PDBQT receptor file of N, H, CA, C and O in Angstrom, charges set to zero:
ATOM      1  N   UNK A   1      29.058 -25.823 -22.730  1.00  0.00    +0.000 N 
ATOM      2  CA  UNK A   1      28.617 -24.900 -22.982  1.00  0.00    +0.000 C 
ATOM      3  C   UNK A   1      27.119 -25.232 -22.320  1.00  0.00    +0.000 C 
ATOM      4  O   UNK A   1      26.580 -26.294 -22.630  1.00  0.00    +0.000 OA
ATOM      5  N   UNK A   2      26.279 -24.067 -21.165  1.00  0.00    +0.000 N 
ATOM      6  H   UNK A   2      26.717 -23.204 -20.913  1.00  0.00    +0.000 HD
ATOM      7  CA  UNK A   2      25.467 -24.487 -20.466  1.00  0.00    +0.000 C 
ATOM      8  C   UNK A   2      24.136 -24.210 -21.195  1.00  0.00    +0.000 C 
ATOM      9  O   UNK A   2      24.047 -23.449 -22.159  1.00  0.00    +0.000 OA
ATOM     10  N   UNK A   3      23.128 -24.883 -20.660  1.00  0.00    +0.000 N 
ATOM     11  H   UNK A   3      23.201 -25.501 -19.878  1.00  0.00    +0.000 HD
ATOM     12  CA  UNK A   3      21.337 -25.193 -20.794  1.00  0.00    +0.000 C 
ATOM     13  C   UNK A   3      20.640 -24.281 -20.309  1.00  0.00    +0.000 C 
ATOM     14  O   UNK A   3      20.870 -24.675 -19.166  1.00  0.00    +0.000 OA
ATOM     15  N   UNK A   4      20.057 -23.499 -20.159  1.00  0.00    +0.000 N 
ATOM     16  H   UNK A   4      19.870 -23.178 -21.088  1.00  0.00    +0.000 HD
ATOM     17  CA  UNK A   4      18.778 -23.130 -19.966  1.00  0.00    +0.000 C 
ATOM     18  C   UNK A   4      17.415 -23.241 -20.222  1.00  0.00    +0.000 C 
ATOM     19  O   UNK A   4      17.516 -23.710 -21.355  1.00  0.00    +0.000 OA
ATOM     20  N   UNK A   5      16.662 -23.194 -20.101  1.00  0.00    +0.000 N 
ATOM     21  H   UNK A   5      16.579 -22.813 -19.180  1.00  0.00    +0.000 HD
ATOM     22  CA  UNK A   5      15.309 -23.586 -20.613  1.00  0.00    +0.000 C 
ATOM     23  C   UNK A   5      14.529 -22.219 -21.241  1.00  0.00    +0.000 C 
ATOM     24  O   UNK A   5      14.303 -21.204 -20.583  1.00  0.00    +0.000 OA
ATOM     25  N   UNK A   6      14.293 -22.352 -22.167  1.00  0.00    +0.000 N 
ATOM     26  H   UNK A   6      14.477 -23.177 -22.702  1.00  0.00    +0.000 HD
ATOM     27  CA  UNK A   6      13.962 -20.629 -22.905  1.00  0.00    +0.000 C 
ATOM     28  C   UNK A   6      13.092 -20.565 -22.304  1.00  0.00    +0.000 C 
ATOM     29  O   UNK A   6      12.933 -19.374 -22.039  1.00  0.00    +0.000 OA
ATOM     30  N   UNK A   7      11.854 -21.527 -21.589  1.00  0.00    +0.000 N 
ATOM     31  H   UNK A   7      11.983 -22.495 -21.805  1.00  0.00    +0.000 HD
ATOM     32  CA  UNK A   7      10.915 -20.794 -21.217  1.00  0.00    +0.000 C 
ATOM     33  C   UNK A   7      11.431 -19.774 -19.649  1.00  0.00    +0.000 C 
ATOM     34  O   UNK A   7      11.200 -18.567 -19.569  1.00  0.00    +0.000 OA
ATOM     35  N   UNK A   8      11.967 -20.386 -18.805  1.00  0.00    +0.000 N 
ATOM     36  H   UNK A   8      12.154 -21.366 -18.870  1.00  0.00    +0.000 HD
ATOM     37  CA  UNK A   8      13.248 -19.942 -18.266  1.00  0.00    +0.000 C 
ATOM     38  C   UNK A   8      13.636 -17.943 -17.831  1.00  0.00    +0.000 C 
ATOM     39  O   UNK A   8      13.371 -17.153 -16.925  1.00  0.00    +0.000 OA
ATOM     40  N   UNK A   9      14.559 -17.940 -19.451  1.00  0.00    +0.000 N 
ATOM     41  H   UNK A   9      14.775 -18.582 -20.187  1.00  0.00    +0.000 HD
ATOM     42  CA  UNK A   9      15.033 -17.261 -19.989  1.00  0.00    +0.000 C 
ATOM     43  C   UNK A   9      14.202 -16.581 -20.131  1.00  0.00    +0.000 C 
ATOM     44  O   UNK A   9      14.220 -15.683 -19.290  1.00  0.00    +0.000 OA
ATOM     45  N   UNK A  10      13.053 -16.496 -21.113  1.00  0.00    +0.000 N 
ATOM     46  H   UNK A  10      13.038 -17.226 -21.796  1.00  0.00    +0.000 HD
ATOM     47  CA  UNK A  10      12.627 -15.004 -21.300  1.00  0.00    +0.000 C 
ATOM     48  C   UNK A  10      12.151 -14.547 -19.695  1.00  0.00    +0.000 C 
ATOM     49  O   UNK A  10      12.099 -13.331 -19.513  1.00  0.00    +0.000 OA
ATOM     50  N   UNK A  11      11.835 -15.350 -18.638  1.00  0.00    +0.000 N 
ATOM     51  H   UNK A  11      11.877 -16.338 -18.786  1.00  0.00    +0.000 HD
ATOM     52  CA  UNK A  11      11.106 -14.288 -18.171  1.00  0.00    +0.000 C 
ATOM     53  C   UNK A  11      11.666 -14.075 -16.939  1.00  0.00    +0.000 C 
ATOM     54  O   UNK A  11      11.074 -13.528 -16.008  1.00  0.00    +0.000 OA
ATOM     55  N   UNK A  12      12.956 -14.549 -16.897  1.00  0.00    +0.000 N 
ATOM     56  H   UNK A  12      13.437 -14.993 -17.653  1.00  0.00    +0.000 HD
ATOM     57  CA  UNK A  12      14.428 -13.815 -15.795  1.00  0.00    +0.000 C 
ATOM     58  C   UNK A  12      14.401 -12.335 -16.541  1.00  0.00    +0.000 C 
ATOM     59  O   UNK A  12      13.745 -12.038 -17.539  1.00  0.00    +0.000 OA
ATOM     60  N   UNK A  13      15.192 -11.590 -15.869  1.00  0.00    +0.000 N 
ATOM     61  H   UNK A  13      15.725 -11.831 -15.058  1.00  0.00    +0.000 HD
ATOM     62  CA  UNK A  13      15.288 -10.521 -15.992  1.00  0.00    +0.000 C 
ATOM     63  C   UNK A  13      16.559  -9.586 -15.105  1.00  0.00    +0.000 C 
ATOM     64  O   UNK A  13      16.695 -10.084 -13.987  1.00  0.00    +0.000 OA
ATOM     65  N   UNK A  14      17.449  -8.445 -15.315  1.00  0.00    +0.000 N 
ATOM     66  H   UNK A  14      17.338  -8.041 -16.222  1.00  0.00    +0.000 HD
ATOM     67  CA  UNK A  14      18.811  -8.320 -14.818  1.00  0.00    +0.000 C 
ATOM     68  C   UNK A  14      18.178  -7.831 -13.263  1.00  0.00    +0.000 C 
ATOM     69  O   UNK A  14      17.357  -6.973 -12.941  1.00  0.00    +0.000 OA
ATOM     70  N   UNK A  15      18.762  -8.545 -12.707  1.00  0.00    +0.000 N 
ATOM     71  H   UNK A  15      19.429  -9.243 -12.968  1.00  0.00    +0.000 HD
ATOM     72  CA  UNK A  15      17.840  -7.906 -10.513  1.00  0.00    +0.000 C 
ATOM     73  C   UNK A  15      18.416  -6.375 -10.479  1.00  0.00    +0.000 C 
ATOM     74  O   UNK A  15      18.019  -5.638  -9.576  1.00  0.00    +0.000 OA
ATOM     75  N   UNK A  16      19.497  -5.805 -11.609  1.00  0.00    +0.000 N 
ATOM     76  H   UNK A  16      19.819  -6.404 -12.342  1.00  0.00    +0.000 HD
ATOM     77  CA  UNK A  16      20.127  -4.509 -10.880  1.00  0.00    +0.000 C 
ATOM     78  C   UNK A  16      18.962  -3.828 -11.735  1.00  0.00    +0.000 C 
ATOM     79  O   UNK A  16      17.873  -3.772 -11.163  1.00  0.00    +0.000 OA
ATOM     80  N   UNK A  17      19.027  -3.391 -12.810  1.00  0.00    +0.000 N 
ATOM     81  H   UNK A  17      19.912  -3.437 -13.274  1.00  0.00    +0.000 HD
ATOM     82  CA  UNK A  17      18.196  -2.695 -13.925  1.00  0.00    +0.000 C 
ATOM     83  C   UNK A  17      16.299  -3.173 -14.330  1.00  0.00    +0.000 C 
ATOM     84  O   UNK A  17      15.289  -2.565 -14.687  1.00  0.00    +0.000 OA
ATOM     85  N   UNK A  18      16.622  -4.382 -14.050  1.00  0.00    +0.000 N 
ATOM     86  H   UNK A  18      17.441  -4.876 -13.760  1.00  0.00    +0.000 HD
ATOM     87  CA  UNK A  18      15.346  -4.802 -14.589  1.00  0.00    +0.000 C 
ATOM     88  C   UNK A  18      15.275  -5.130 -16.493  1.00  0.00    +0.000 C 
ATOM     89  O   UNK A  18      14.345  -5.301 -17.282  1.00  0.00    +0.000 OA
ATOM     90  N   UNK A  19      16.512  -5.098 -16.599  1.00  0.00    +0.000 N 
ATOM     91  H   UNK A  19      17.268  -4.959 -15.958  1.00  0.00    +0.000 HD
ATOM     92  CA  UNK A  19      16.295  -5.557 -18.693  1.00  0.00    +0.000 C 
ATOM     93  C   UNK A  19      16.298  -6.846 -18.908  1.00  0.00    +0.000 C 
ATOM     94  O   UNK A  19      15.903  -7.469 -17.922  1.00  0.00    +0.000 OA
ATOM     95  N   UNK A  20      16.574  -7.469 -19.764  1.00  0.00    +0.000 N 
ATOM     96  H   UNK A  20      16.896  -6.963 -20.565  1.00  0.00    +0.000 HD
ATOM     97  CA  UNK A  20      16.138  -8.726 -20.844  1.00  0.00    +0.000 C 
ATOM     98  C   UNK A  20      17.288  -9.191 -20.364  1.00  0.00    +0.000 C 
ATOM     99  O   UNK A  20      18.038  -8.563 -19.616  1.00  0.00    +0.000 OA
ATOM    100  N   UNK A  21      17.443 -10.198 -20.741  1.00  0.00    +0.000 N 
ATOM    101  H   UNK A  21      16.834 -10.707 -21.348  1.00  0.00    +0.000 HD
ATOM    102  CA  UNK A  21      19.085 -11.343 -19.793  1.00  0.00    +0.000 C 
ATOM    103  C   UNK A  21      18.497 -12.506 -21.467  1.00  0.00    +0.000 C 
ATOM    104  O   UNK A  21      17.439 -12.963 -21.901  1.00  0.00    +0.000 OA
ATOM    105  N   UNK A  22      19.911 -12.505 -21.853  1.00  0.00    +0.000 N 
ATOM    106  H   UNK A  22      20.770 -12.134 -21.501  1.00  0.00    +0.000 HD
ATOM    107  CA  UNK A  22      19.870 -13.627 -22.921  1.00  0.00    +0.000 C 
ATOM    108  C   UNK A  22      21.307 -14.530 -22.532  1.00  0.00    +0.000 C 
ATOM    109  O   UNK A  22      22.236 -13.805 -22.175  1.00  0.00    +0.000 OA
ATOM    110  N   UNK A  23      21.515 -15.564 -22.549  1.00  0.00    +0.000 N 
ATOM    111  H   UNK A  23      20.760 -16.153 -22.839  1.00  0.00    +0.000 HD
ATOM    112  CA  UNK A  23      22.394 -16.890 -22.690  1.00  0.00    +0.000 C 
ATOM    113  C   UNK A  23      23.591 -16.529 -23.261  1.00  0.00    +0.000 C 
ATOM    114  O   UNK A  23      23.524 -16.182 -24.440  1.00  0.00    +0.000 OA
ATOM    115  N   UNK A  24      24.759 -16.521 -22.687  1.00  0.00    +0.000 N 
ATOM    116  H   UNK A  24      24.814 -16.803 -21.729  1.00  0.00    +0.000 HD
ATOM    117  CA  UNK A  24      25.984 -16.158 -23.625  1.00  0.00    +0.000 C 
ATOM    118  C   UNK A  24      26.933 -17.042 -23.338  1.00  0.00    +0.000 C 
ATOM    119  O   UNK A  24      27.854 -16.392 -22.844  1.00  0.00    +0.000 OA
ATOM    120  N   UNK A  25      27.386 -18.857 -23.401  1.00  0.00    +0.000 N 
ATOM    121  H   UNK A  25      26.638 -19.385 -23.802  1.00  0.00    +0.000 HD
ATOM    122  CA  UNK A  25      28.551 -19.272 -23.509  1.00  0.00    +0.000 C 
ATOM    123  C   UNK A  25      27.930 -20.365 -21.705  1.00  0.00    +0.000 C 
ATOM    124  O   UNK A  25      27.497 -21.486 -21.438  1.00  0.00    +0.000 OA
ATOM    125  N   UNK A  26      28.247 -19.233 -21.054  1.00  0.00    +0.000 N 
ATOM    126  H   UNK A  26      28.599 -18.323 -21.270  1.00  0.00    +0.000 HD
ATOM    127  CA  UNK A  26      28.355 -20.081 -19.419  1.00  0.00    +0.000 C 
ATOM    128  C   UNK A  26      27.503 -19.158 -18.523  1.00  0.00    +0.000 C 
ATOM    129  O   UNK A  26      27.288 -19.477 -17.354  1.00  0.00    +0.000 OA
ATOM    130  N   UNK A  27      27.048 -18.094 -19.017  1.00  0.00    +0.000 N 
ATOM    131  H   UNK A  27      27.222 -17.835 -19.967  1.00  0.00    +0.000 HD
ATOM    132  CA  UNK A  27      26.958 -16.062 -17.641  1.00  0.00    +0.000 C 
ATOM    133  C   UNK A  27      25.455 -16.511 -18.638  1.00  0.00    +0.000 C 
ATOM    134  O   UNK A  27      25.415 -17.299 -19.583  1.00  0.00    +0.000 OA
ATOM    135  N   UNK A  28      24.365 -15.742 -18.061  1.00  0.00    +0.000 N 
ATOM    136  H   UNK A  28      24.397 -15.102 -17.293  1.00  0.00    +0.000 HD
ATOM    137  CA  UNK A  28      23.680 -15.038 -18.092  1.00  0.00    +0.000 C 
ATOM    138  C   UNK A  28      24.130 -13.728 -18.157  1.00  0.00    +0.000 C 
ATOM    139  O   UNK A  28      24.837 -13.202 -17.297  1.00  0.00    +0.000 OA
ATOM    140  N   UNK A  29      23.690 -13.147 -19.259  1.00  0.00    +0.000 N 
ATOM    141  H   UNK A  29      23.116 -13.574 -19.958  1.00  0.00    +0.000 HD
ATOM    142  CA  UNK A  29      23.751 -11.126 -19.998  1.00  0.00    +0.000 C 
ATOM    143  C   UNK A  29      22.726 -10.756 -19.504  1.00  0.00    +0.000 C 
ATOM    144  O   UNK A  29      21.586 -11.199 -19.368  1.00  0.00    +0.000 OA
ATOM    145  N   UNK A  30      23.241  -9.924 -19.258  1.00  0.00    +0.000 N 
ATOM    146  H   UNK A  30      24.168  -9.564 -19.369  1.00  0.00    +0.000 HD
ATOM    147  CA  UNK A  30      21.943  -8.660 -19.021  1.00  0.00    +0.000 C 
ATOM    148  C   UNK A  30      22.454  -7.860 -20.330  1.00  0.00    +0.000 C 
ATOM    149  O   UNK A  30      23.661  -7.766 -20.550  1.00  0.00    +0.000 OA
ATOM    150  N   UNK A  31      21.119  -7.065 -21.524  1.00  0.00    +0.000 N 
ATOM    151  H   UNK A  31      20.138  -7.141 -21.345  1.00  0.00    +0.000 HD
ATOM    152  CA  UNK A  31      21.536  -7.238 -22.447  1.00  0.00    +0.000 C 
ATOM    153  C   UNK A  31      21.592  -4.887 -22.924  1.00  0.00    +0.000 C 
ATOM    154  O   UNK A  31      21.787  -4.153 -23.893  1.00  0.00    +0.000 OA
ATOM    155  N   UNK A  32      21.160  -4.744 -20.943  1.00  0.00    +0.000 N 
ATOM    156  H   UNK A  32      21.002  -5.340 -20.156  1.00  0.00    +0.000 HD
ATOM    157  CA  UNK A  32      21.255  -3.182 -21.256  1.00  0.00    +0.000 C 
ATOM    158  C   UNK A  32      22.843  -2.345 -21.305  1.00  0.00    +0.000 C 
ATOM    159  O   UNK A  32      23.458  -2.076 -20.273  1.00  0.00    +0.000 OA
ATOM    160  N   UNK A  33      23.210  -2.099 -22.321  1.00  0.00    +0.000 N 
ATOM    161  H   UNK A  33      22.710  -2.318 -23.159  1.00  0.00    +0.000 HD
ATOM    162  CA  UNK A  33      24.534  -0.917 -23.040  1.00  0.00    +0.000 C 
ATOM    163  C   UNK A  33      25.197  -0.378 -20.941  1.00  0.00    +0.000 C 
ATOM    164  O   UNK A  33      26.300  -0.270 -20.406  1.00  0.00    +0.000 OA
ATOM    165  N   UNK A  34      23.762  -0.209 -20.476  1.00  0.00    +0.000 N 
ATOM    166  H   UNK A  34      22.865  -0.296 -20.911  1.00  0.00    +0.000 HD
ATOM    167  CA  UNK A  34      24.521   0.934 -19.657  1.00  0.00    +0.000 C 
ATOM    168  C   UNK A  34      24.825  -0.305 -18.458  1.00  0.00    +0.000 C 
ATOM    169  O   UNK A  34      25.951  -0.479 -17.992  1.00  0.00    +0.000 OA
ATOM    170  N   UNK A  35      23.881  -0.946 -18.141  1.00  0.00    +0.000 N 
ATOM    171  H   UNK A  35      22.966  -0.805 -18.520  1.00  0.00    +0.000 HD
ATOM    172  CA  UNK A  35      24.143  -2.723 -17.655  1.00  0.00    +0.000 C 
ATOM    173  C   UNK A  35      25.226  -3.374 -17.820  1.00  0.00    +0.000 C 
ATOM    174  O   UNK A  35      26.352  -2.908 -17.649  1.00  0.00    +0.000 OA
ATOM    175  N   UNK A  36      24.962  -4.480 -18.158  1.00  0.00    +0.000 N 
ATOM    176  H   UNK A  36      24.046  -4.858 -18.297  1.00  0.00    +0.000 HD
ATOM    177  CA  UNK A  36      25.544  -5.235 -18.779  1.00  0.00    +0.000 C 
ATOM    178  C   UNK A  36      26.725  -6.565 -17.955  1.00  0.00    +0.000 C 
ATOM    179  O   UNK A  36      27.855  -7.010 -18.159  1.00  0.00    +0.000 OA
ATOM    180  N   UNK A  37      24.981  -6.883 -16.440  1.00  0.00    +0.000 N 
ATOM    181  H   UNK A  37      24.064  -6.522 -16.275  1.00  0.00    +0.000 HD
ATOM    182  CA  UNK A  37      26.235  -7.599 -16.078  1.00  0.00    +0.000 C 
ATOM    183  C   UNK A  37      26.111  -8.681 -16.336  1.00  0.00    +0.000 C 
ATOM    184  O   UNK A  37      25.114  -8.995 -16.986  1.00  0.00    +0.000 OA
ATOM    185  N   UNK A  38      27.038  -9.669 -15.950  1.00  0.00    +0.000 N 
ATOM    186  H   UNK A  38      27.848  -9.414 -15.423  1.00  0.00    +0.000 HD
ATOM    187  CA  UNK A  38      26.874 -10.823 -15.998  1.00  0.00    +0.000 C 
ATOM    188  C   UNK A  38      26.889 -12.025 -15.180  1.00  0.00    +0.000 C 
ATOM    189  O   UNK A  38      27.725 -12.116 -14.281  1.00  0.00    +0.000 OA
ATOM    190  N   UNK A  39      26.139 -12.859 -15.374  1.00  0.00    +0.000 N 
ATOM    191  H   UNK A  39      25.460 -12.784 -16.104  1.00  0.00    +0.000 HD
ATOM    192  CA  UNK A  39      25.688 -14.196 -14.036  1.00  0.00    +0.000 C 
ATOM    193  C   UNK A  39      26.207 -15.332 -14.523  1.00  0.00    +0.000 C 
ATOM    194  O   UNK A  39      26.129 -15.971 -15.572  1.00  0.00    +0.000 OA
ATOM    195  N   UNK A  40      26.838 -15.431 -13.341  1.00  0.00    +0.000 N 
ATOM    196  H   UNK A  40      26.902 -14.911 -12.489  1.00  0.00    +0.000 HD
ATOM    197  CA  UNK A  40      27.379 -17.488 -13.596  1.00  0.00    +0.000 C 
ATOM    198  C   UNK A  40      26.083 -18.234 -13.512  1.00  0.00    +0.000 C 
ATOM    199  O   UNK A  40      25.006 -17.955 -12.986  1.00  0.00    +0.000 OA
ATOM    200  N   UNK A  41      26.381 -18.950 -13.982  1.00  0.00    +0.000 N 
ATOM    201  H   UNK A  41      27.256 -19.177 -14.410  1.00  0.00    +0.000 HD
ATOM    202  CA  UNK A  41      25.044 -20.094 -14.487  1.00  0.00    +0.000 C 
ATOM    203  C   UNK A  41      26.056 -21.847 -13.282  1.00  0.00    +0.000 C 
ATOM    204  O   UNK A  41      26.798 -22.679 -13.805  1.00  0.00    +0.000 OA
ATOM    205  N   UNK A  42      25.768 -21.822 -12.163  1.00  0.00    +0.000 N 
ATOM    206  H   UNK A  42      25.165 -21.147 -11.738  1.00  0.00    +0.000 HD
ATOM    207  CA  UNK A  42      26.565 -23.104 -11.487  1.00  0.00    +0.000 C 
ATOM    208  C   UNK A  42      25.708 -24.162 -10.881  1.00  0.00    +0.000 C 
ATOM    209  O   UNK A  42      25.191 -24.122  -9.765  1.00  0.00    +0.000 OA
ATOM    210  N   UNK A  43      25.610 -25.311 -11.948  1.00  0.00    +0.000 N 
ATOM    211  H   UNK A  43      26.030 -25.344 -12.855  1.00  0.00    +0.000 HD
ATOM    212  CA  UNK A  43      24.977 -26.634 -11.344  1.00  0.00    +0.000 C 
ATOM    213  C   UNK A  43      23.692 -26.310 -12.599  1.00  0.00    +0.000 C 
ATOM    214  O   UNK A  43      22.690 -27.024 -12.641  1.00  0.00    +0.000 OA
ATOM    215  N   UNK A  44      23.820 -25.602 -13.191  1.00  0.00    +0.000 N 
ATOM    216  H   UNK A  44      24.634 -25.022 -13.156  1.00  0.00    +0.000 HD
ATOM    217  CA  UNK A  44      22.863 -25.765 -14.336  1.00  0.00    +0.000 C 
ATOM    218  C   UNK A  44      21.670 -24.443 -13.725  1.00  0.00    +0.000 C 
ATOM    219  O   UNK A  44      20.688 -24.230 -14.435  1.00  0.00    +0.000 OA
ATOM    220  N   UNK A  45      21.831 -23.677 -12.501  1.00  0.00    +0.000 N 
ATOM    221  H   UNK A  45      22.629 -23.849 -11.925  1.00  0.00    +0.000 HD
ATOM    222  CA  UNK A  45      21.043 -23.318 -12.338  1.00  0.00    +0.000 C 
ATOM    223  C   UNK A  45      22.040 -21.723 -12.253  1.00  0.00    +0.000 C 
ATOM    224  O   UNK A  45      23.070 -21.582 -11.594  1.00  0.00    +0.000 OA
ATOM    225  N   UNK A  46      21.268 -20.504 -13.248  1.00  0.00    +0.000 N 
ATOM    226  H   UNK A  46      20.431 -20.619 -13.783  1.00  0.00    +0.000 HD
ATOM    227  CA  UNK A  46      21.384 -18.772 -12.685  1.00  0.00    +0.000 C 
ATOM    228  C   UNK A  46      22.076 -18.493 -11.775  1.00  0.00    +0.000 C 
ATOM    229  O   UNK A  46      21.472 -18.904 -10.784  1.00  0.00    +0.000 OA
ATOM    230  N   UNK A  47      23.332 -17.872 -11.358  1.00  0.00    +0.000 N 
ATOM    231  H   UNK A  47      23.823 -17.538 -12.163  1.00  0.00    +0.000 HD
ATOM    232  CA  UNK A  47      22.510 -17.219  -9.804  1.00  0.00    +0.000 C 
ATOM    233  C   UNK A  47      22.505 -15.252 -10.225  1.00  0.00    +0.000 C 
ATOM    234  O   UNK A  47      23.380 -14.634 -10.830  1.00  0.00    +0.000 OA
ATOM    235  N   UNK A  48      21.456 -14.818  -9.753  1.00  0.00    +0.000 N 
ATOM    236  H   UNK A  48      20.745 -15.321  -9.261  1.00  0.00    +0.000 HD
ATOM    237  CA  UNK A  48      21.149 -13.975 -11.068  1.00  0.00    +0.000 C 
ATOM    238  C   UNK A  48      21.190 -12.717  -9.474  1.00  0.00    +0.000 C 
ATOM    239  O   UNK A  48      20.304 -11.879  -9.309  1.00  0.00    +0.000 OA
ATOM    240  N   UNK A  49      22.442 -12.892  -8.459  1.00  0.00    +0.000 N 
ATOM    241  H   UNK A  49      23.162 -13.573  -8.593  1.00  0.00    +0.000 HD
ATOM    242  CA  UNK A  49      22.372 -11.540  -7.342  1.00  0.00    +0.000 C 
ATOM    243  C   UNK A  49      23.484 -11.362  -7.941  1.00  0.00    +0.000 C 
ATOM    244  O   UNK A  49      24.377 -12.025  -8.469  1.00  0.00    +0.000 OA
ATOM    245  N   UNK A  50      23.013  -9.545  -7.576  1.00  0.00    +0.000 N 
ATOM    246  H   UNK A  50      22.288  -9.006  -7.148  1.00  0.00    +0.000 HD
ATOM    247  CA  UNK A  50      24.344  -8.727  -7.775  1.00  0.00    +0.000 C 
ATOM    248  C   UNK A  50      25.794  -8.791  -8.047  1.00  0.00    +0.000 C 
ATOM    249  O   UNK A  50      26.645  -8.665  -8.927  1.00  0.00    +0.000 OA
ATOM    250  N   UNK A  51      25.525  -9.156  -6.330  1.00  0.00    +0.000 N 
ATOM    251  H   UNK A  51      24.834  -9.258  -5.615  1.00  0.00    +0.000 HD
ATOM    252  CA  UNK A  51      27.076  -9.135  -5.517  1.00  0.00    +0.000 C 
ATOM    253  C   UNK A  51      28.311 -10.564  -6.661  1.00  0.00    +0.000 C 
ATOM    254  O   UNK A  51      29.508 -10.752  -6.874  1.00  0.00    +0.000 OA
ATOM    255  N   UNK A  52      26.804 -11.261  -7.095  1.00  0.00    +0.000 N 
ATOM    256  H   UNK A  52      25.831 -11.107  -6.922  1.00  0.00    +0.000 HD
ATOM    257  CA  UNK A  52      28.012 -12.592  -7.907  1.00  0.00    +0.000 C 
ATOM    258  C   UNK A  52      28.394 -11.746  -9.350  1.00  0.00    +0.000 C 
ATOM    259  O   UNK A  52      29.501 -11.930  -9.856  1.00  0.00    +0.000 OA
ATOM    260  N   UNK A  53      27.512 -10.906  -9.915  1.00  0.00    +0.000 N 
ATOM    261  H   UNK A  53      26.612 -10.757  -9.504  1.00  0.00    +0.000 HD
ATOM    262  CA  UNK A  53      27.704 -10.830 -11.209  1.00  0.00    +0.000 C 
ATOM    263  C   UNK A  53      28.967 -10.531 -11.272  1.00  0.00    +0.000 C 
ATOM    264  O   UNK A  53      29.736 -10.801 -10.350  1.00  0.00    +0.000 OA
ATOM    265  N   UNK A  54      29.442  -9.764 -12.687  1.00  0.00    +0.000 N 
ATOM    266  H   UNK A  54      28.817  -9.545 -13.436  1.00  0.00    +0.000 HD
ATOM    267  CA  UNK A  54      30.964 -10.071 -12.890  1.00  0.00    +0.000 C 
ATOM    268  C   UNK A  54      30.500  -8.317 -13.774  1.00  0.00    +0.000 C 
ATOM    269  O   UNK A  54      29.376  -8.130 -14.240  1.00  0.00    +0.000 OA
ATOM    270  N   UNK A  55      31.372  -7.486 -13.815  1.00  0.00    +0.000 N 
ATOM    271  H   UNK A  55      32.284  -7.639 -13.436  1.00  0.00    +0.000 HD
ATOM    272  CA  UNK A  55      30.938  -6.017 -14.548  1.00  0.00    +0.000 C 
ATOM    273  C   UNK A  55      31.302  -6.618 -16.285  1.00  0.00    +0.000 C 
ATOM    274  O   UNK A  55      31.887  -7.623 -16.690  1.00  0.00    +0.000 OA
ATOM    275  N   UNK A  56      30.856  -5.838 -16.761  1.00  0.00    +0.000 N 
ATOM    276  H   UNK A  56      30.381  -5.022 -16.431  1.00  0.00    +0.000 HD
ATOM    277  CA  UNK A  56      30.884  -5.831 -18.069  1.00  0.00    +0.000 C 
ATOM    278  C   UNK A  56      31.972  -5.351 -18.408  1.00  0.00    +0.000 C 
ATOM    279  O   UNK A  56      32.350  -4.347 -17.803  1.00  0.00    +0.000 OA
ATOM    280  N   UNK A  57      33.110  -6.116 -19.854  1.00  0.00    +0.000 N 
ATOM    281  H   UNK A  57      32.803  -6.931 -20.345  1.00  0.00    +0.000 HD
ATOM    282  CA  UNK A  57      34.307  -5.431 -19.923  1.00  0.00    +0.000 C 
ATOM    283  C   UNK A  57      33.858  -4.038 -20.899  1.00  0.00    +0.000 C 
ATOM    284  O   UNK A  57      32.846  -3.910 -21.589  1.00  0.00    +0.000 OA
ATOM    285  N   UNK A  58      34.956  -3.093 -20.694  1.00  0.00    +0.000 N 
ATOM    286  H   UNK A  58      35.778  -3.196 -20.133  1.00  0.00    +0.000 HD
ATOM    287  CA  UNK A  58      34.331  -1.584 -21.486  1.00  0.00    +0.000 C 
ATOM    288  C   UNK A  58      35.850  -1.606 -21.972  1.00  0.00    +0.000 C 
ATOM    289  O   UNK A  58      36.277  -0.713 -22.704  1.00  0.00    +0.000 OA
TER     290      UNK A  58
């Protein structure tokens, strides 16, 4: 499981909808039910690019 500093996680926001994000396993996940993008973490660094994100499972 990835480890992200809690302070960093608190200041991150989804680049698409600006909602809060949470850590779920190896991904940073947007908390918005309308957006829900899932961003990868590579080498301990969140990749917060919309084009790198996975769409939520619907």
